[in-house]
N, CA, C and O of each residue as an XYZ file, in Angstrom:
884
protein
N       2.642    -34.426     -7.462
C       2.616    -33.114     -8.109
C       3.829    -32.298     -7.642
O       4.356    -32.521     -6.552
N       4.255    -31.365     -8.469
C       5.392    -30.522     -8.151
C       5.197    -29.784     -6.828
O       4.070    -29.445     -6.465
N       6.286    -29.538     -6.113
C       6.205    -28.831     -4.832
C       6.322    -27.315     -5.004
O       5.908    -26.548     -4.135
N       6.886    -26.897     -6.128
C       7.094    -25.471     -6.376
C       6.677    -25.132     -7.801
O       6.767    -25.962     -8.706
N       6.219    -23.893     -7.982
C       5.822    -23.402     -9.303
C       6.336    -21.979     -9.476
O       6.581    -21.261     -8.506
N       6.490    -21.594    -10.732
C       6.763    -20.197    -11.037
C       5.436    -19.446    -11.151
O       4.573    -19.822    -11.944
N       5.279    -18.390    -10.362
C       4.146    -17.490    -10.532
C       4.622    -16.337    -11.407
O       5.413    -15.505    -10.962
N       4.142    -16.284    -12.660
C       4.562    -15.259    -13.607
C       3.625    -14.064    -13.500
O       2.487    -14.121    -13.965
N       4.095    -12.992    -12.894
C       3.292    -11.782    -12.748
C       3.603    -10.825    -13.885
O       4.766    -10.590    -14.213
N       2.557    -10.276    -14.482
C       2.704     -9.269    -15.539
C       2.166     -7.921    -15.064
O       2.218     -6.939    -15.804
N       1.648     -7.866    -13.830
C       1.081     -6.643    -13.279
C       1.950     -6.067    -12.179
O       3.178     -6.143    -12.236
N       1.306     -5.492    -11.178
C       2.061     -4.800    -10.129
C       2.896     -5.745     -9.274
O       3.818     -5.301     -8.590
N       2.589     -7.052     -9.300
C       3.400     -7.992     -8.526
C       4.777     -8.228     -9.122
O       5.580     -8.963     -8.548
N       5.064     -7.613    -10.274
C       6.447     -7.569    -10.737
C       7.302     -6.717     -9.802
O       8.506     -6.942     -9.676
N       6.676     -5.736     -9.146
C       7.373     -4.826     -8.236
C       7.473     -5.500     -6.867
O       6.455     -5.764     -6.228
N       8.688     -5.775     -6.422
C       8.866     -6.619     -5.246
C       8.243     -6.035     -3.985
O       7.689     -6.780     -3.177
N       8.321     -4.731     -3.799
C       7.744     -4.155     -2.589
C       6.225     -4.324     -2.576
O       5.635     -4.489     -1.508
N       5.596     -4.285     -3.725
C       4.162     -4.505     -3.802
C       3.855     -5.996     -3.609
O       2.886     -6.346     -2.937
N       4.675     -6.871     -4.195
C       4.443     -8.307     -4.079
C       4.537     -8.773     -2.631
O       3.854     -9.718     -2.236
N       5.369     -8.123     -1.850
C       5.503     -8.518     -0.441
C       4.196     -8.317      0.324
O       3.985     -8.967      1.349
N       3.320     -7.439     -0.145
C       2.007     -7.291      0.500
C       1.166     -8.542      0.301
O       0.365     -8.890      1.169
N       1.333     -9.219     -0.817
C       0.648    -10.497     -1.035
C       1.256    -11.595     -0.174
O       0.548    -12.489      0.289
N       2.558    -11.531      0.039
C       3.222    -12.556      0.837
C       3.012    -12.336      2.339
O       2.612    -13.254      3.055
N       3.282    -11.130      2.805
C       3.292    -10.856      4.243
C       2.082    -10.085      4.728
O       1.909     -9.904      5.934
N       1.233     -9.623      3.805
C       0.088     -8.812      4.185
C       0.437     -7.340      4.213
O       1.600     -6.968      4.367
N      -0.579     -6.506      4.062
C      -0.362     -5.070      4.142
C      -1.012     -4.332      2.987
O      -1.657     -4.934      2.129
N      -0.832     -3.011      2.978
C      -1.391     -2.137      1.961
C      -0.273     -1.594      1.094
O       0.653     -0.984      1.628
N      -0.311     -1.784     -0.209
C       0.765     -1.283     -1.064
C       0.739      0.229     -1.163
O      -0.295      0.860     -0.944
N       1.873      0.798     -1.492
C       1.992      2.238     -1.656
C       0.992      2.720     -2.703
O       1.033      2.285     -3.853
N       0.101      3.613     -2.306
C      -0.888      4.157     -3.220
C      -2.120      3.308     -3.406
O      -3.026      3.701     -4.141
N      -2.188      2.140     -2.759
C      -3.309      1.231     -2.926
C      -4.424      1.476     -1.941
O      -4.222      2.119     -0.910
N      -5.615      0.962     -2.255
C      -6.792      1.164     -1.408
C      -7.261     -0.106     -0.731
O      -8.246     -0.080      0.008
N      -6.575     -1.229     -0.965
C      -6.993     -2.517     -0.420
C      -5.862     -3.102      0.423
O      -4.711     -3.139     -0.013
N      -6.195     -3.561      1.636
C      -5.221     -4.213      2.516
C      -5.340     -5.724      2.348
O      -6.436     -6.280      2.418
N      -4.218     -6.375      2.130
C      -4.191     -7.808      1.863
C      -3.828     -8.594      3.117
O      -3.034     -8.112      3.925
N      -4.391     -9.803      3.305
C      -4.090    -10.595      4.497
C      -2.747    -11.291      4.446
O      -2.173    -11.600      5.491
N      -2.230    -11.546      3.243
C      -0.965    -12.243      3.115
C      -1.111    -13.750      3.067
O      -2.216    -14.286      3.163
N       0.018    -14.426      2.917
C       0.054    -15.884      2.797
C       0.284    -16.539      4.153
O       0.763    -15.903      5.092
N      -0.061    -17.813      4.241
C       0.282    -18.589      5.439
C       1.788    -18.658      5.603
O       2.305    -18.499      6.709
N       2.488    -18.894      4.515
C       3.953    -18.913      4.503
C       4.411    -17.587      3.923
O       4.252    -17.340      2.727
N       4.980    -16.735      4.764
C       5.313    -15.377      4.354
C       6.759    -15.222      3.895
O       7.276    -14.108      3.810
N       7.398    -16.332      3.603
C       8.793    -16.296      3.163
C       8.922    -15.634      1.792
O       7.978    -15.613      1.002
N      10.105    -15.100      1.534
C      10.392    -14.518      0.234
C      10.394    -15.615     -0.837
O      10.576    -16.787     -0.507
N      10.198    -15.262     -2.106
C      10.297    -16.263     -3.176
C      11.665    -16.946     -3.146
O      12.668    -16.343     -2.763
N      11.684    -18.191     -3.550
C      12.964    -18.897     -3.633
C      13.877    -18.247     -4.665
O      15.095    -18.191     -4.491
N      13.269    -17.760     -5.737
C      13.985    -17.006     -6.770
C      12.988    -16.127     -7.487
O      11.784    -16.382     -7.439
N      13.473    -15.094     -8.152
C      12.648    -14.268     -9.032
C      13.457    -13.983    -10.292
O      14.595    -13.521    -10.214
N      12.860    -14.264    -11.470
C      13.585    -14.131    -12.731
C      12.685    -13.470    -13.770
O      11.462    -13.582    -13.681
N      13.270    -12.777    -14.761
C      12.474    -12.233    -15.858
C      12.099    -13.340    -16.833
O      12.945    -14.150    -17.215
N      10.842    -13.376    -17.231
C      10.347    -14.353    -18.201
C       9.416    -13.634    -19.172
O       8.565    -12.847    -18.758
N       9.580    -13.907    -20.457
C       8.690    -13.354    -21.471
C       7.761    -14.450    -21.963
O       8.216    -15.509    -22.395
N       6.452    -14.198    -21.898
C       5.448    -15.177    -22.283
C       4.848    -14.831    -23.639
O       4.738    -13.653    -23.978
N       4.460    -15.832    -24.419
C       3.684    -15.550    -25.630
C       2.275    -15.117    -25.246
O       1.675    -15.687    -24.334
N       1.751    -14.120    -25.934
C       0.433    -13.605    -25.590
C       0.498    -12.112    -25.310
O       1.565    -11.504    -25.389
N      -0.632    -11.533    -24.987
C      -0.765    -10.080    -24.941
C      -1.289     -9.589    -23.596
O      -2.279    -10.107    -23.078
N      -0.621     -8.593    -23.040
C      -1.117     -7.898    -21.853
C      -2.052     -6.780    -22.306
O      -1.782     -6.100    -23.296
N      -3.160     -6.590    -21.573
C      -4.097     -5.519    -21.895
C      -4.718     -4.989    -20.602
O      -4.562     -5.586    -19.537
N      -5.420     -3.863    -20.708
C      -6.015     -3.213    -19.542
C      -7.522     -3.055    -19.749
O      -7.978     -2.572    -20.786
N      -8.285     -3.476    -18.729
C      -9.741     -3.392    -18.812
C     -10.328     -3.431    -17.401
O      -9.589     -3.587    -16.428
N     -11.632     -3.292    -17.283
C     -12.408     -3.230    -16.036
C     -11.878     -2.116    -15.137
O     -11.131     -1.256    -15.604
N     -12.245     -2.114    -13.868
C     -11.860     -1.036    -12.949
C     -11.260     -1.635    -11.696
O     -11.896     -2.446    -11.022
N     -10.043     -1.242    -11.382
C      -9.329     -1.781    -10.235
C      -9.843     -1.195     -8.926
O      -9.971      0.022     -8.792
N     -10.135     -2.064     -7.963
C     -10.514     -1.596     -6.629
C      -9.310     -1.065     -5.857
O      -9.453     -0.227     -4.966
N      -8.138     -1.552     -6.203
C      -6.921     -1.143     -5.486
C      -6.373      0.174     -5.988
O      -6.003      1.037     -5.192
N      -6.314      0.343     -7.325
C      -5.611      1.489     -7.910
C      -6.539      2.486     -8.577
O      -6.127      3.619     -8.827
N      -7.783      2.109     -8.876
C      -8.667      2.775     -9.824
C      -8.063      2.619    -11.223
O      -6.919      2.185    -11.356
N      -8.808      2.963    -12.245
C      -8.316      2.749    -13.595
C      -8.329      1.280    -13.969
O      -8.798      0.429    -13.212
N      -7.804      1.002    -15.153
C      -7.855     -0.352    -15.681
C      -6.935     -1.326    -14.974
O      -5.863     -0.959    -14.491
N      -7.380     -2.588    -14.921
C      -6.541     -3.682    -14.417
C      -5.747     -4.278    -15.580
O      -6.179     -4.222    -16.732
N      -4.596     -4.842    -15.271
C      -3.826     -5.592    -16.266
C      -4.342     -7.019    -16.331
O      -4.575     -7.654    -15.302
N      -4.516     -7.517    -17.549
C      -4.866     -8.907    -17.796
C      -3.924     -9.471    -18.856
O      -3.177     -8.739    -19.506
N      -3.982    -10.792    -19.011
C      -3.123    -11.483    -19.967
C      -3.979    -12.375    -20.848
O      -4.741    -13.207    -20.356
N      -3.847    -12.192    -22.159
C      -4.562    -13.027    -23.126
C      -3.545    -13.961    -23.774
O      -2.793    -13.532    -24.650
N      -3.506    -15.233    -23.362
C      -2.503    -16.152    -23.899
C      -2.744    -16.527    -25.350
O      -1.851    -17.061    -26.008
N      -3.941    -16.256    -25.859
C      -4.292    -16.653    -27.220
C      -4.085    -15.539    -28.244
O      -4.259    -15.760    -29.442
N      -3.719    -14.355    -27.784
C      -3.508    -13.227    -28.694
C      -2.053    -13.188    -29.161
O      -1.165    -13.663    -28.454
N      -1.806    -12.632    -30.335
C      -0.419    -12.491    -30.789
C       0.330    -11.465    -29.952
O      -0.264    -10.520    -29.433
N       1.606    -11.654    -29.829
C       2.436    -10.721    -29.093
C       3.248    -11.403    -28.022
O       3.272    -12.630    -27.926
N       3.918    -10.593    -27.213
C       4.720    -11.087    -26.098
C       4.439    -10.244    -24.862
O       4.191     -9.043    -24.965
N       4.479    -10.868    -23.708
C       4.216    -10.185    -22.450
C       5.398    -10.362    -21.507
O       5.826    -11.483    -21.233
N       5.914     -9.257    -21.020
C       7.016     -9.290    -20.065
C       6.472     -9.598    -18.675
O       5.517     -8.964    -18.227
N       7.075    -10.564    -17.995
C       6.645    -10.925    -16.649
C       7.849    -11.050    -15.732
O       8.996    -11.095    -16.175
N       7.555    -11.104    -14.456
C       8.557    -11.468    -13.453
C       8.048    -12.725    -12.771
O       6.990    -12.715    -12.140
N       8.797    -13.799    -12.897
C       8.373    -15.085    -12.361
C       9.009    -15.308    -10.992
O      10.228    -15.249    -10.837
N       8.150    -15.566    -10.000
C       8.586    -15.834     -8.635
C       8.432    -17.328     -8.361
O       7.361    -17.889     -8.590
N       9.479    -17.971     -7.880
C       9.420    -19.397     -7.561
C       8.851    -19.564     -6.158
O       9.469    -19.153     -5.176
N       7.660    -20.177     -6.070
C       6.902    -20.253     -4.831
C       6.510    -21.692     -4.522
O       6.518    -22.558     -5.397
N       6.170    -21.926     -3.265
C       5.567    -23.206     -2.911
C       4.125    -23.235     -3.405
O       3.546    -22.194     -3.718
N       3.548    -24.436     -3.472
C       2.146    -24.557     -3.865
C       1.255    -23.763     -2.909
O       0.307    -23.109     -3.342
N       1.558    -23.820     -1.610
C       0.766    -23.086     -0.630
C       0.816    -21.593     -0.856
O      -0.215    -20.924     -0.786
N       2.001    -21.053     -1.126
C       2.117    -19.622     -1.378
C       1.357    -19.225     -2.638
O       0.619    -18.240     -2.637
N       1.536    -19.990     -3.709
C       0.824    -19.665     -4.947
C      -0.689    -19.735     -4.728
O      -1.428    -18.881     -5.218
N      -1.140    -20.738     -4.003
C      -2.578    -20.885     -3.739
C      -3.122    -19.687     -2.976
O      -4.211    -19.197     -3.275
N      -2.368    -19.218     -1.994
C      -2.829    -18.080     -1.196
C      -2.808    -16.785     -1.995
O      -3.664    -15.924     -1.794
N      -1.840    -16.634     -2.899
C      -1.807    -15.455     -3.766
C      -2.983    -15.480     -4.732
O      -3.638    -14.460     -4.948
N      -3.253    -16.657     -5.316
C      -4.401    -16.781     -6.217
C      -5.701    -16.446     -5.486
O      -6.566    -15.771     -6.043
N      -5.844    -16.911     -4.251
C      -7.051    -16.617     -3.472
C      -7.206    -15.116     -3.257
O      -8.311    -14.590     -3.388
N      -6.134    -14.424     -2.934
C      -6.210    -12.985     -2.720
C      -6.556    -12.245     -4.013
O      -7.291    -11.258     -3.991
N      -6.022    -12.725     -5.137
C      -6.366    -12.122     -6.423
C      -7.853    -12.301     -6.728
O      -8.467    -11.446     -7.366
N      -8.428    -13.412     -6.272
C      -9.840    -13.697     -6.509
C     -10.747    -13.106     -5.432
O     -11.949    -13.369     -5.423
N     -10.173    -12.302     -4.516
C     -10.916    -11.735     -3.391
C     -11.512    -12.828     -2.515
O     -12.637    -12.701     -2.032
N     -10.755    -13.901     -2.312
C     -11.160    -14.987     -1.435
C     -10.159    -15.113     -0.296
O      -9.033    -14.625     -0.389
N     -10.576    -15.765      0.767
C      -9.690    -15.928      1.921
C      -8.626    -16.971      1.610
O      -8.956    -18.062      1.146
N      -7.353    -16.660      1.855
C      -6.310    -17.665      1.655
C      -6.391    -18.748      2.723
O      -6.991    -18.549      3.779
N      -5.771    -19.911      2.434
C      -5.723    -20.948      3.451
C      -5.908    -22.355      2.944
O      -5.782    -23.300      3.722
N      -6.205    -22.537      1.659
C      -6.432    -23.868      1.099
C      -5.517    -24.064     -0.101
O      -5.495    -23.234     -1.010
N      -4.758    -25.162     -0.107
C      -3.903    -25.471     -1.245
C      -4.759    -25.884     -2.443
O      -5.661    -26.712     -2.317
N      -4.468    -25.305     -3.588
C      -5.188    -25.628     -4.811
C      -4.618    -26.890     -5.447
O      -3.421    -27.159     -5.351
N      -5.486    -27.661     -6.095
C      -5.043    -28.770     -6.928
C      -4.751    -28.198     -8.309
O      -5.677    -27.848     -9.042
N      -3.491    -28.101     -8.668
C      -3.082    -27.458     -9.907
C      -2.894    -28.444    -11.054
O      -2.399    -28.080    -12.121
N      -3.293    -29.698    -10.828
C      -3.058    -30.739    -11.823
C      -3.662    -30.387    -13.169
O      -2.992    -30.507    -14.195
N      -4.935    -29.950    -13.188
C      -5.592    -29.627    -14.450
C      -4.927    -28.458    -15.149
O      -4.740    -28.481    -16.365
N      -4.570    -27.437    -14.389
C      -3.912    -26.273    -14.983
C      -2.588    -26.666    -15.620
O      -2.277    -26.231    -16.729
N      -1.810    -27.484    -14.926
C      -0.499    -27.869    -15.431
C      -0.625    -28.849    -16.596
O       0.143    -28.780    -17.555
N      -1.588    -29.752    -16.510
C      -1.740    -30.780    -17.539
C      -2.391    -30.236    -18.800
O      -1.939    -30.525    -19.908
N      -3.458    -29.444    -18.638
C      -4.238    -28.974    -19.781
C      -3.950    -27.528    -20.165
O      -4.430    -27.049    -21.192
N      -3.175    -26.839    -19.351
C      -2.807    -25.469    -19.684
C      -3.734    -24.397    -19.164
O      -3.433    -23.210    -19.283
N      -4.879    -24.798    -18.578
C      -5.831    -23.793    -18.106
C      -6.754    -24.389    -17.053
O      -7.126    -25.560    -17.132
N      -7.117    -23.583    -16.074
C      -8.061    -23.981    -15.033
C      -8.830    -22.739    -14.607
O      -8.233    -21.755    -14.173
N     -10.170    -22.783    -14.731
C     -11.003    -21.635    -14.415
C     -11.834    -21.919    -13.171
O     -12.538    -22.926    -13.094
N     -11.741    -21.014    -12.196
C     -12.495    -21.141    -10.954
C     -13.786    -20.330    -10.979
O     -14.686    -20.580    -10.176
N     -13.889    -19.369    -11.883
C     -15.062    -18.521    -11.955
C     -15.032    -17.703    -13.231
O     -14.059    -17.771    -13.982
N     -16.090    -16.920    -13.497
C     -16.204    -16.201    -14.767
C     -15.505    -14.848    -14.787
O     -15.410    -14.222    -15.843
N     -15.016    -14.389    -13.640
C     -14.543    -13.013    -13.553
C     -13.042    -12.849    -13.594
O     -12.298    -13.752    -13.976
N     -12.615    -11.644    -13.180
C     -11.216    -11.263    -13.234
C     -10.385    -12.124    -12.284
O     -10.808    -12.417    -11.166
N      -9.203    -12.522    -12.742
C      -8.223    -13.245    -11.936
C      -8.782    -14.536    -11.330
O      -8.401    -14.932    -10.229
N      -9.687    -15.181    -12.063
C     -10.209    -16.474    -11.618
C      -9.824    -17.597    -12.584
O     -10.376    -18.696    -12.520
N      -8.881    -17.315    -13.470
C      -8.406    -18.305    -14.430
C      -6.893    -18.457    -14.301
O      -6.161    -17.469    -14.341
N      -6.430    -19.687    -14.148
C      -5.007    -19.986    -14.127
C      -4.583    -20.475    -15.505
O      -5.282    -21.271    -16.132
N      -3.448    -19.999    -15.968
C      -2.896    -20.412    -17.254
C      -1.478    -20.926    -17.019
O      -0.666    -20.259    -16.377
N      -1.190    -22.106    -17.540
C       0.156    -22.663    -17.497
C       0.760    -22.529    -18.891
O       0.220    -23.065    -19.859
N       1.861    -21.827    -18.991
C       2.457    -21.534    -20.298
C       3.634    -22.445    -20.627
O       4.258    -22.283    -21.676
N       3.947    -23.393    -19.760
C       5.092    -24.274    -19.985
C       5.885    -24.468    -18.713
O       5.339    -24.371    -17.614
N       7.160    -24.740    -18.855
C       8.036    -24.926    -17.707
C       9.301    -24.110    -17.882
O       9.671    -23.731    -18.993
N       9.949    -23.852    -16.776
C      11.259    -23.199    -16.777
C      12.098    -23.851    -15.690
O      11.718    -23.868    -14.519
N      13.240    -24.387    -16.092
C      14.125    -25.091    -15.165
C      13.386    -26.182    -14.399
O      13.655    -26.426    -13.223
N      12.445    -26.836    -15.088
C      11.748    -27.971    -14.510
C      10.529    -27.646    -13.681
O       9.864    -28.559    -13.193
N      10.212    -26.369    -13.504
C       9.050    -25.959    -12.708
C       7.978    -25.363    -13.616
O       8.312    -24.592    -14.516
N       6.698    -25.693    -13.412
C       5.628    -25.108    -14.237
C       5.559    -23.596    -14.066
O       5.796    -23.067    -12.980
N       5.227    -22.907    -15.168
C       5.008    -21.456    -15.143
C       3.506    -21.212    -15.152
O       2.820    -21.571    -16.109
N       2.995    -20.604    -14.088
C       1.569    -20.316    -13.967
C       1.350    -18.813    -13.841
O       2.123    -18.115    -13.184
N       0.304    -18.332    -14.467
C      -0.093    -16.949    -14.264
C      -1.598    -16.906    -14.034
O      -2.299    -17.897    -14.237
N      -2.078    -15.751    -13.609
C      -3.473    -15.588    -13.194
C      -4.099    -14.486    -14.032
O      -3.561    -13.382    -14.116
N      -5.239    -14.784    -14.655
C      -5.863    -13.803    -15.529
C      -7.374    -14.023    -15.542
O      -7.924    -14.656    -14.640
N      -8.033    -13.502    -16.557
C      -9.472    -13.677    -16.752
C      -9.706    -14.549    -17.980
O      -8.788    -14.729    -18.781
N     -10.904    -15.092    -18.151
C     -11.147    -15.995    -19.275
C     -11.401    -15.284    -20.597
O     -11.583    -15.941    -21.622
N     -11.416    -13.957    -20.593
C     -11.806    -13.223    -21.796
C     -10.672    -13.125    -22.807
O      -9.495    -13.226    -22.462
N     -11.058    -12.926    -24.067
C     -10.137    -12.460    -25.094
C     -10.060    -10.941    -24.972
O     -11.030    -10.307    -24.557
N      -8.926    -10.355    -25.326
C      -8.742     -8.925    -25.061
C      -9.712     -8.052    -25.846
O      -9.909     -6.889    -25.495
N     -10.322     -8.586    -26.901
C     -11.301     -7.814    -27.669
C     -12.729     -7.990    -27.162
O     -13.661     -7.435    -27.743
N     -12.912     -8.754    -26.090
C     -14.265     -9.062    -25.613
C     -14.894     -7.953    -24.783
O     -16.107     -7.967    -24.576
N     -14.116     -6.999    -24.304
C     -14.659     -5.954    -23.431
C     -13.900     -4.658    -23.655
O     -12.779     -4.674    -24.165
N     -14.507     -3.523    -23.273
C     -13.856     -2.235    -23.520
C     -12.553     -2.108    -22.743
O     -12.438     -2.600    -21.621
N     -11.590     -1.454    -23.339
C     -10.350     -1.153    -22.639
C     -10.547     -0.041    -21.630
O     -11.493      0.741    -21.723
N      -9.639      0.023    -20.662
C      -9.666      1.087    -19.659
C      -8.230      1.379    -19.248
O      -7.561      0.485    -18.730
N      -7.731      2.586    -19.455
C      -6.331      2.874    -19.156
C      -6.030      2.804    -17.663
O      -6.873      3.182    -16.850
N      -4.856      2.332    -17.291
C      -4.477      2.234    -15.878
C      -4.204      3.593    -15.270
O      -3.914      4.560    -15.975
N      -4.301      3.655    -13.946
C      -4.009      4.894    -13.220
C      -2.507      5.153    -13.182
O      -1.704      4.265    -13.467
N      -2.145      6.370    -12.829
C      -0.732      6.735    -12.714
C      -0.033      5.912    -11.629
O       1.112      5.497    -11.809
N      -0.709      5.677    -10.513
C      -0.103      4.882     -9.438
C       0.194      3.471     -9.902
O       1.258      2.926     -9.610
N      -0.737      2.882    -10.621
C      -0.534      1.531    -11.144
C       0.604      1.508    -12.155
O       1.429      0.594    -12.145
N       0.648      2.510    -13.026
C       1.739      2.611    -13.999
C       3.087      2.620    -13.292
O       4.024      1.953    -13.730
N       3.188      3.371    -12.202
C       4.461      3.442    -11.471
C       4.884      2.064    -10.959
O       6.056      1.702    -11.061
N       3.948      1.301    -10.414
C       4.295     -0.033     -9.918
C       4.703     -0.954    -11.069
O       5.674     -1.701    -10.952
N       3.967     -0.902    -12.173
C       4.327     -1.710    -13.328
C       5.712     -1.344    -13.843
O       6.521     -2.219    -14.152
N       5.974     -0.059    -13.932
C       7.267      0.398    -14.435
C       8.405     -0.031    -13.506
O       9.458     -0.471    -13.968
N       8.187      0.101    -12.202
C       9.215     -0.317    -11.253
C       9.499     -1.810    -11.376
O      10.651     -2.237    -11.293
N       8.444     -2.604    -11.576
C       8.627     -4.035    -11.726
C       9.386     -4.398    -12.986
O      10.251     -5.273    -12.958
N       9.076     -3.741    -14.088
C       9.782     -4.008    -15.335
C      11.250     -3.605    -15.235
O      12.123     -4.282    -15.777
N      11.517     -2.505    -14.545
C      12.897     -2.063    -14.377
C      13.666     -3.016    -13.472
O      14.802     -3.381    -13.775
N      13.048     -3.423    -12.357
C      13.707     -4.345    -11.438
C      14.012     -5.684    -12.086
O      15.102     -6.229    -11.910
N      13.063     -6.210    -12.827
C      13.191     -7.585    -13.322
C      13.896     -7.671    -14.670
O      14.784     -8.503    -14.853
N      13.510     -6.820    -15.610
C      14.071     -6.904    -16.959
C      15.195     -5.906    -17.205
O      15.916     -6.014    -18.198
N      15.349     -4.939    -16.313
C      16.416     -3.959    -16.476
C      16.181     -2.987    -17.614
O      17.132     -2.424    -18.156
N      14.902     -2.778    -17.989
C      14.605     -1.889    -19.100
C      14.850     -0.429    -18.732
O      14.672     -0.024    -17.583
N      15.258      0.346    -19.723
C      15.353      1.793    -19.557
C      13.950      2.389    -19.537
O      12.994      1.778    -20.016
N      13.842      3.593    -18.974
C      12.533      4.242    -18.835
C      11.838      4.408    -20.182
O      10.617      4.277    -20.264
N      12.589      4.692    -21.228
C      11.995      4.869    -22.560
C      11.349      3.579    -23.046
O      10.258      3.603    -23.617
N      12.025      2.445    -22.820
C      11.464      1.159    -23.237
C      10.215      0.805    -22.428
O       9.233      0.293    -22.966
N      10.275      1.088    -21.127
C       9.118      0.836    -20.266
C       7.923      1.649    -20.737
O       6.819      1.120    -20.863
N       8.140      2.933    -20.996
C       7.051      3.823    -21.400
C       6.424      3.364    -22.719
O       5.201      3.367    -22.861
N       7.249      2.976    -23.667
C       6.729      2.532    -24.962
C       5.943      1.243    -24.820
O       4.867      1.099    -25.401
N       6.471      0.313    -24.055
C       5.801     -0.967    -23.856
C       4.427     -0.773    -23.213
O       3.429     -1.272    -23.733
N       4.364     -0.061    -22.098
C       3.111      0.090    -21.370
C       2.084      0.893    -22.165
O       0.898      0.563    -22.154
N       2.525      1.932    -22.846
C       1.588      2.795    -23.565
C       0.974      2.114    -24.780
O      -0.060      2.556    -25.281
N       1.593      1.050    -25.256
C       1.092      0.380    -26.452
C       0.323     -0.898    -26.142
O      -0.024     -1.644    -27.058
N       0.051     -1.164    -24.862
C      -0.810     -2.300    -24.526
C      -2.269     -1.895    -24.768
O      -2.647     -0.765    -24.459
N      -3.092     -2.795    -25.312
C      -4.506     -2.457    -25.527
C      -5.169     -1.957    -24.240
O      -4.980     -2.537    -23.171
N      -5.917     -0.917    -24.348
C      -6.552     -0.272    -23.199
C      -5.731      0.891    -22.687
O      -6.283      1.955    -22.406
N      -4.425      0.716    -22.557
C      -3.572      1.798    -22.074
C      -3.528      2.952    -23.072
O      -3.457      4.118    -22.684
N      -3.571      2.611    -24.370
C      -3.448      3.652    -25.396
C      -4.653      4.583    -25.413
O      -4.615      5.627    -26.064
N      -5.727      4.221    -24.703
C      -6.892      5.098    -24.615
C      -6.634      6.295    -23.709
O      -7.383      7.271    -23.752
N      -5.592      6.236    -22.892
C      -5.336      7.345    -21.990
C      -3.884      7.743    -21.852
O      -3.573      8.757    -21.229
N      -2.979      6.943    -22.437
C      -1.555      7.204    -22.269
C      -0.833      7.170    -23.614
O      -1.268      6.518    -24.563
N       0.282      7.893    -23.662
C       1.222      7.803    -24.774
C       2.595      7.509    -24.185
O       2.797      7.691    -22.984
N       3.542      7.057    -25.005
C       4.899      6.893    -24.470
C       5.431      8.171    -23.820
O       6.151      8.120    -22.822
N       5.067      9.309    -24.395
C       5.546     10.574    -23.839
C       4.967     10.890    -22.476
O       5.694     11.332    -21.586
N       3.659     10.671    -22.292
C       3.067     10.995    -20.991
C       3.541     10.026    -19.908
O       3.711     10.419    -18.754
N       3.752      8.762    -20.276
C       4.297      7.831    -19.281
C       5.746      8.182    -18.959
O       6.150      8.115    -17.799
N       6.532      8.556    -19.966
C       7.918      8.961    -19.713
C       7.969     10.164    -18.775
O       8.817     10.232    -17.886
N       7.052     11.115    -18.982
C       6.992     12.284    -18.091
C       6.652     11.865    -16.670
O       7.254     12.353    -15.714
N       5.690     10.964    -16.529
C       5.313     10.465    -15.211
C       6.496      9.818    -14.508
O       6.740     10.069    -13.328
N       7.230      8.986    -15.236
C       8.333      8.231    -14.631
C       9.569      9.082    -14.397
O      10.426      8.724    -13.589
N       9.668     10.202    -15.094
C      10.854     11.050    -14.954
C      10.872     11.814    -13.647
O      11.902     12.367    -13.260
N       9.715     11.851    -12.949
C       9.643     12.629    -11.720
C       9.216     14.054    -11.948
O       9.072     14.816    -10.992
N       9.005     14.438    -13.216
C       8.558     15.800    -13.499
C       7.113     16.011    -13.076
O       6.679     17.140    -12.845
N       6.375     14.915    -12.977
C       4.986     15.003    -12.529
C       4.912     14.734    -11.038
O       5.471     13.748    -10.556
N       4.243     15.580    -10.319
C       4.052     15.363     -8.888
C       2.917     14.377     -8.670
O       2.147     14.098     -9.589
N       2.811     13.846     -7.454
C       1.708     12.939     -7.155
C       0.357     13.643     -7.306
O      -0.642     13.007     -7.643
N       0.328     14.950     -7.057
C      -0.933     15.665     -7.143
C      -1.418     15.766     -8.585
O      -2.614     15.633     -8.846
N      -0.499     16.002     -9.529
C      -0.963     16.212    -10.898
C      -0.792     14.982    -11.769
O      -1.163     15.005    -12.942
N      -0.236     13.903    -11.222
C       0.023     12.720    -12.040
C      -1.241     12.142    -12.642
O      -1.227     11.684    -13.785
N      -2.333     12.157    -11.895
C      -3.557     11.547    -12.386
C      -4.184     12.349    -13.527
O      -5.114     11.869    -14.175
N      -3.686     13.566    -13.781
C      -4.253     14.367    -14.854
C      -3.406     14.325    -16.118
O      -3.752     14.957    -17.117
N      -2.298     13.586    -16.083
C      -1.430     13.550    -17.271
C      -2.128     12.853    -18.418
O      -2.071     13.326    -19.553
N      -2.786     11.736    -18.147
C      -3.440     10.974    -19.200
C      -4.469     11.844    -19.894
O      -5.285     12.474    -19.221
N      -4.460     11.900    -21.221
C      -5.357     12.822    -21.932
C      -6.820     12.417    -21.899
O      -7.694     13.266    -22.075
N      -7.111     11.126    -21.674
C      -8.511     10.706    -21.645
C      -8.636      9.447    -20.839
O      -7.655      8.737    -20.618
N      -9.867      9.162    -20.390
C     -10.160      7.946    -19.654
C     -11.491      7.377    -20.124
O     -12.453      8.117    -20.328
N     -11.541      6.058    -20.296
C     -12.810      5.416    -20.583
C     -13.049      4.337    -19.555
O     -12.099      3.769    -19.016
N     -14.293      4.050    -19.277
C     -14.620      3.004    -18.314
C     -15.634      2.054    -18.920
O     -16.047      1.094    -18.269
């Protein structure tokens, strides 16, 4: 089996400072959960922008950020911007374990995910691995839930989560703030509480941390 894989993140792990909490352990800026980190705490071998077929959406309630979590529906029409980190199998396994709220420390057998395109460890959030193909000879894997995006109510993400997503998109894809705001505000679930204008205001720095959580006009859970 391959020794390295691309971990394609479409959520806050696009933002490198946040992703380092998964690698080395720690609490991300604005987060409520402290992560144990990986056995191998080295930086990714490479990180590149990758666009996947399928749709990013927001649903359920994040324990780390509050508000909706980002998920990926590979079967829905559309495209999802990701940042792919080239990792060892051990690093990817430990990141997947942390996403599943499990203790890291066991290498996963990724054969089924790579061969069949999908591997589900449980019924809930971030317990499904999806392989979308290869890039430069390495499999591209991402972590999501088994649901279709229409299977459950949407829930808009918090302002803190939006900031991490926006920083990741800017770092990896080099998008301007206007493009970031439009992209995020039009993902299913996000549109229940955000518009391109309110996200642009948040990212412009005109909103303080104290009032940022009140910018969104509505919230559903």
